[in-house]
C-alpha positions, 0 to 999 in steps of 0.5 A: 568172835564170842568173847572178843570185844574191841572198841573202835567208836568213830574210828574211819575203817576202809575195808578193799574187796569186801563185797562178795561175803567172806572174809572181807565182808566179815571183817567189815562187819567186825569193825561196824559192831565196834562202832567204827565207820566202814567204807567198803569196796569191791569189783561188783556193782553191789555189795552183799544184800546185808551189807548195802544198808550197813556201809558206804559202798564203791565199786572199784577195779584195784587194777584201774591206778585213777579210780583207785586214786580218785576214791582215795581222794574222797578221804581225808583222814583213815585209821584203817585201811584192809586190803583184802580184793584178791582173785585165784582160779585152782588150776588155772594160773599157769597161763602167763596172761592170767598169772600176770592179772592176778598178781595185779589184783592181788599184789599190785593192787594191794600197793596202789590202794595202800599208796593211795591212801597214804596221805589220809593214813599219815593224818590218822597215824593210822594203820594197814593191814594186808591179807596175805596167805599161808601160800606165802611161805610153801608152794600151790602147784595148783594156784601158783600165781596167787602163791607168788602174789600172796608172798608179794604181799607179805614182802610188800606188808614189811617194807612198807612199814619200814618205810611208813613208820615215820608217818606214824602208820603201822602195816601188818598182814595176816596169812589166813589158812583154809577158809570156807568162802566163794574164793575157795568153793572150787576146791571144796568141791574136791571131797579128797581135798576137803578131808586132807586139809582137815586131817592135817589141821590140828585144829580139825576144821577149815576156818571161817571168815570170823576167825580172820577178822578177830586178828585184823581187828587186833592188829588195828587195835591199840593192843598191837601199838608196837608191832608194825611188818608181822604177819599172822598165821590164822590158819588152825595150825596147818602151816606148822605141820 
């Protein structure tokens, strides 16, 4: 994030879904560099090696309501919660059981974590940032479950923003475009698809995880104090073409 500076000295930040690198890890690292005390979770037994020594890590299944509640009970006060846990499997999401699982992780998982953290967020007058997707706004023939789940995340963001405003909690979202990450690895094996994305994107490239981290940190900062219920597209202009 060249030229961008945020101060989150001593802020208590939880990033759910940050064990595999990519967007979640970039967000955690950004807050860490800005002075925050960062806790991360993930489905894997351990986070990326470079993050193992930086952040407190907990392996957590966001589809397990009791595990989420147990994790949240260990946090008395949280300034920022980022819901970044998500799965997708390009070309395999028409199977009803897998479709349901994607929604359980991406949408209901985000709600579970936010709801469980509500007392800690209220104690701090905190902020929630959900990771949606540009696929919340248009169809995805090979990722229908992912698209449906992220549309739900955007709507959930609006509803929680209204419900929790009296508690002093802001709830916003970021909608990434095509980002170079493990999640997009399968799609990036298709040269025609990669070229098509680049040709349509006004910025002329795929995004990097750090491009999303800057937007998330802005939404969590005092500069966005009058923003709640918003969903910021960060997609190099892809969604406006």
